[in-house]
N, C-alpha and C positions, 0 to 999 in steps of 0.2 A: 637449301634445306637447313633448318636451324639445328643446333647441337641437341636440343631436347627431342626434336623429332627423330634425329638420327639415332639417339640412344633408345628410343621406343622401338624403332624399326629393328635395331640389332637385337633387342630383347625378344621381340616377337619371332625373329628368325631362330634364335636359340631355342625358344619354346616349341616351335614347329619341328625342329630337328630332333632326331633320336637322342635321348638322354641315357647313354650307356654308362655302366659302372666300371671304371677302368680297373679297379682292384679285382673284381670278379673275373674280368676278361684275362688279366695277367695270371691269376692263380689257375684258372681253367686251362689256359694255353700252356702253362708250365707243366701241369699234370699230364696233359695230352702229349706234349713233346717228350717228356720223360718216358711215358708209356710207349711211344713209337721207338725210342732208342732201345728199351728193354725188350719189346716184342721182336725187334730185329735180332738182338743178341740171343734171346732165348730160343728163337725159331730157326736160326741160320743153319744149324746142323740138320734138323729134320727136313727143312726146306731144300737144303743142298742134296740130301738123299733122294728127294723127289724130283730134282733136276734144276731148280732155280733157287739159289740161296736167299734171294730177297723176295720170294713170292709172298710170304706172310706180311712183310713190311709194306709191299705195294698194295695188298688188299686192305691192310689196316689204314693206310693213307687214303685210299678211296673211300673207306667207311667214314673217316674223319671228315672228308669233304662233303659226303652225303649228309652226315650229321649236322655239319655247319649250315648246310642249305636248309635242313628241317628246322634248325634253331632260328634261322632268319625268318622262316615262314611262321613259326610259333610266335616270334616277337611281334608280328603284325596283328595278332589276334587280341582284340580288346578283352580285358578281364571280365567286363560286364557280359560280353557275348559268350565267353567261355563258361561263366556261371549259369547262363541260360541253357547252355548245351550239356550241363552236368548229367542230367538223367539220360538223354540219348547216348552220351558217351559211356555211361555205366552199362546200358543195354548192349552196346557194342562190345564192351569188355566181357560181359557174360556170354555173349554169343561166340566170341573167339575161344573162350575157355571151354565151352561145350563142343564147338566144332572140332577142336584139336583132339578130343576124345573119340571122335567118330572114325572108325577104320576106313581108310581110303582118303581121308582128309588129313588127319594127324600123321605126321612123319615121325617114325621111331628112330632114335639114335641112342645107342648104349642102353637099350632096354627101357627108355623113357619116351613117352609120347608127348613131347612139349612143343613141337614145331609144325607150322604150316608152311607148305612149299609153294612159292610164287615164282614163276618163270625160272625155275631151276635154283632158286635161292631159298634157304631155310630161314624162317623168322620165328623166334621164340616168343609166343604170344603172351607169356606171363610178364615179360618186361613192360609191354604196352598196357596190359590189363591192370597191372598194379598202379600205374600212373593215373589211368582213367578212373579207377576205383577211388583213389585218394582225392581226385578232383571232386567227385561226388561227395565224399566225406567232408571236404572243405565247404562245399555248398550247403550241406545239411547243417553244419555247425553254425552257419550264418542264419539260415532260415528258422532253425529251432533252438536258438541260443538260450532262451529262457527255460525251455524244457530240459536242455542239456545241463544247465547250471543248477536247477532246483531239485531234480529227482532222478531216480534210477531208470525210469521208463525212457527218458530222453536219451540216455546212454545205451540202453539195451537195444534199441532199433538199429543204430549204425553198427553195433557190435555183432548183431545177428547177420547183417549184410556182410561184414568182414568174415564171419564164420562160414557163410555160404561160399564166398569167393575162395577162402582158404581151402575148403573141402574140394572144390574143383581143381585147385592147384595140387592137392594131395593125391588126387586120382591120376595125375599124369605119370609118375609122382614127382612133385617138386617141393619137398619139405622146406628147403631153404627159402624159396620165394614166399611160401605161406608164412614162415616165421617173420621175415622182414616186413611183409604187408601188415601183419598183426601188430608188430612193435611200432611201426610208423603210424598206423591208424590210431592206436592207443595214444601215441604222443600228440598227434594233431588234436584229438578230442580233449585231451588234458589241457593243452595250450588254449583251446577254445573255451575253457571254463568248466569242464566236467569236474565233479567233486572228487577229491583225491581218494577218499575212502571207497567210493564206488569203483574208481579206476583200479585201485589195488585189488579189490574183490574180484573184478573181472579178469585182471591179470593172473591172479591165482587160479581162477577157474580155467582160463585158457591154458595156463602152464600145466595144470593137472591133465587137461585133455591131451595136450601134446605128449606128456609123459606116458599116458595110456597108449597112445599111438605107437610110441617107441617100444613099450613093454610087449604089446601084442603083435608086433611085427618083427619076425626073426631077422629080416634084412637090416632094419634100422637098429635093432639091438646089437647085431654084429658090428655095425659101424660105431656104435657108442662104446662098446667094450674095446674095440680096436684102438680108438683114440685115447682111451685111458692107459693102455699099455701096448703101444705099437711094437715094442721090442720083443713081445712074446711070440710074435709070428712075423719077423722082419722081411721074409722073402715071399709072403703071400698077402694076407689081409692087411698087414702093417707096412707093406713095401713102400707105398706112396708117401706116407707120413714120415717114415724113417729116412727116406732119401731127402725129403724137404728139410728135416732137422739137421741132417749132415750138411746140406747146402748152407743153411743159416749159420751153423757152427763154424764152417770154413771161412766165413766172411770176416770174422774178428772186427777190428776197428775200422779199417779203410778198404777191406775187400781184397779179392785176388786180382782185381783189374777188370775193366769192362771188356767183355768178350771172352774172358779166361775161365768161365765156369766149367767145372768138370761134370757136375750133376746133370746139366742139360744135355750131355752126350748120351742120350737114350737111357739114362738112369732114372731121371725124374719124369714120370708121366705128366702130361698136360702142363709142361713147363712154360708155355707161352700163353696159357689161358688161366686156369684156376690157381696155379702155383707159380705165377710170374713173380710174386713177391719174394719167394725163396731164392730165385735166380738173382733178383736185385740185391738181396741181402748178401749172397755169396760174392757177387762181383763188386758191390759198392760198400759193403760192410755196414757197421753201425752208423757211420756218417750218412750213407744213402738211405738207411732205414729212418733215421731221424728227420732227414729232409723230406722223405715221402710222407711220414706221419704229420709233419708240420704243414705241408701243403694241403692235405686233406682236412686237417683241423682248421686251418685258416679259411678254406673255401666254405666249410660247413658253418663256421662262425660268421662269415660274411653273409651267407644266406639268412641267418637269424637276424643280423643287423638290418638287412633289407626288409625282412618281415616285420621287425619292430617299428621301423619308420613308416611302413605302410599302415600298420595298426594305429599308430599315433595320428596318422592323417585320416583316420576313419575308414580305411579300405580293408575291411576284415577278410573278405574272401581272398584277395591277392596276398594278404599277410599269411594266411594258412597255406596257400600254395607254396610260397617261399620257405616257410618253416618246415613244410612237408619234405621239400627237397633237402634241406639241411639235415633233418632227421634221417631220411633215407640214406643219404650219402655217408653220414657218419656210421650208421648201423651196419650197412653192407660192407664198408671198408674195414670196420672192426671185425666183423665175422670172417671175412676173407683172410685178413692178417692173422686172426686167432686160429683159423684152420691150418694155415701154413706153419704156425708156431706150435701146433699140437695142443692148444688149450681149449679148442672146440672141435666137435666131431665134423667130419667132412660134409659139406653142404652143397658143393657144386655151384657156388656163387663166384662171379668174377670180381676183380678189383676195379671199381668204377673208373671209367675214362682211361684205363691203362691196359687191362688185359685184352688179348685178342678175342673178339666176339662181336658179331654183326649187330645183333638185336640190342644188347646192353649198351654198347657205345652210341649207337644212333639214338636210342630213346633217351639216354642221359643227356646228350647234347641238345635234343629237342626240349627237354625239361629245363635245361639251363636257359634256353631262349625264353621260356615263360618267366623264369626268375628275373631275367633282364627286363622283360616287359613290366613286371611288378615295379622294379626300380624306376623305369621310364615313366609310368603313370603316377607314381608317388611324387617324383620331381616335377612333372608337369602340373599336377594338382597343387603342389606347394607354391609354385611360381604364380599360378592363376589366382590362388587365394591372396598372395602377397600383393598382386596388382590391384585386386578388388579392394583390399584394405587401404591402399594408397589413394584410390579414387574416392 
């Protein structure tokens, strides 16, 4: 075999193999591993009280393995095929959000009907529904690009869809998921070319609608006023937030030490789920907080880099899928951290890839598989175009 033939064979082998983005894998693995450590630390007291100190760690590890398996499955789905399935997937999302509201199907936890129960396992449908809705939004942005770029009607149709899905989420109620879906959907449509003035007008209209929902809901209004001054009622409505602020304040520069948190000792509710960040800040201090923020910022930035490269290669739908992940990751992480620090009202949103939670972790890892698929197809397409140019 000649050297030229050998070089061609090696290049074809590289082209056929999966083109994985090492930086995305390293950043994702780092966040997941940090999450496993913090879930173990934050839950060891409550788990020990239940009989097994490592119960939540073992469950989280199993969820990670399940999520990795789904990510591998998602990686095998061609983006063109996913785009063709956008409408059926949207219908599945709508059906799940309707089904969870039906008594007997939707499972109620802490007064909210957000879960469907399968084989004894609760699955929060809003996590999957948001991703499936954004897949359709990305598909719409490609198919109706000219209408989206030229007028208000092209933007109004997907926003009406987002409004319907958000309404179904609010009926559960899940105000946090509805907010994240709206922000991410707006972001994807703006990146796809929607006029800035129309986007701003719709954002103001959506913001006004959300404000009315808060004003005319005594429950949401109490949560809003509590976050503004949690110390006014530190032992009742403001208890969770005040305990979170105490945890963050105790962390100082380098923290009290891994495993040495006091607030997780039955003081801070939901320490291993929604308020995991507070325990991390207490045990690892400002150093750990900066590291966590840096990891999330880097992974979100990397998703946008993958999206930009896909767009430059002419792959618009994959580009919007990757940018949607980057937007969602950054928005939800900021909201969760903001809630822990008392700058946002409590939303019940997990810290992506870190907090203990079946649905969020599994769906996020599956979405990461799609982002890696975008990178794979972009690299494959670039190599193929380079070979054709040489020929």
